[in-house]
C-alpha positions in Angstrom: 15.3 -100.6 -41.3 12.1 -102.0 -40.0 11.1 -101.4 -36.4 10.7 -104.3 -34.0 7.0 -103.6 -33.7 6.6 -103.9 -37.5 8.5 -107.2 -37.6 6.5 -108.6 -34.7 3.2 -107.6 -36.4 4.3 -109.3 -39.7 5.3 -112.5 -37.8 2.0 -112.6 -35.9 0.0 -112.0 -39.1 1.8 -114.8 -40.9 1.3 -117.2 -38.0 -2.4 -116.4 -37.8 -2.7 -117.0 -41.5 -1.0 -120.4 -41.2 -3.3 -121.3 -38.2 -6.4 -120.4 -40.2 -5.2 -122.5 -43.2 -4.4 -125.5 -40.9 -7.9 -125.2 -39.4 -9.5 -125.3 -42.9 -7.4 -128.4 -43.9 -8.3 -130.4 -40.8 -9.7 -133.8 -41.9 -13.4 -134.5 -41.3 -14.8 -137.3 -39.3 -15.6 -139.2 -42.4 -12.1 -138.8 -43.8 -10.6 -140.0 -40.5 -13.0 -143.0 -40.5 -12.0 -144.0 -44.0 -8.3 -143.6 -43.0 -8.7 -145.9 -40.0 -10.7 -148.4 -42.1 -8.0 -148.5 -44.7 -5.4 -149.2 -42.0 -7.5 -152.0 -40.7 -7.9 -153.6 -44.1 -4.2 -153.2 -44.8 -3.4 -155.2 -41.7 -6.2 -157.8 -41.7 -6.2 -158.9 -45.3 -2.7 -160.4 -45.3 -3.5 -162.3 -42.1 -6.8 -163.7 -43.5 -5.2 -164.6 -46.8 -2.3 -166.4 -44.9 -4.8 -168.3 -42.8 -6.8 -169.5 -45.7 -3.8 -170.4 -47.8 -2.2 -172.2 -44.8 -5.4 -174.1 -44.1 -5.5 -175.2 -47.8 -1.9 -176.4 -47.7 -2.4 -178.2 -44.4 -5.5 -179.9 -45.9 -3.4 -181.4 -48.7 -1.1 -183.1 -46.2 -1.9 -186.4 -44.6 -2.8 -186.4 -40.9 -3.5 -183.5 -38.7 -1.2 -180.5 -39.3 -1.4 -176.8 -38.5 2.2 -176.0 -39.5 1.4 -174.1 -42.7 -1.6 -172.3 -41.1 0.3 -171.0 -38.2 3.4 -170.1 -40.3 1.4 -168.2 -42.8 -0.7 -166.4 -40.2 2.6 -165.2 -38.7 3.8 -164.1 -42.1 0.5 -162.3 -42.6 1.0 -160.4 -39.3 4.4 -159.3 -40.4 3.3 -158.3 -43.9 0.2 -156.5 -42.5 2.4 -154.6 -40.0 4.7 -153.5 -42.8 1.8 -152.4 -44.9 0.4 -150.2 -42.1 3.9 -148.8 -41.4 4.5 -147.9 -45.0 1.0 -146.4 -45.4 1.3 -144.2 -42.3 4.9 -143.2 -43.2 3.7 -142.0 -46.6 
């Protein structure tokens, strides 16, 4: 049967090994910047696409209307938020 000191030594050694491995795998500043940039694009692109598509649809209607523009911007915000959530969850 192993002595308590031996068991403690093994646990401390395995924890030290895990800490060193985690330190090596830490993302760099460039990797973090790319990650945040990707999150930004995942959120902003659906909003911008919704705005342009809504403006085009509103331009086809007679008179002054912003109904499609505002609606598709709201849809873009929801889709962008869902994109970010799914990307972060993964």
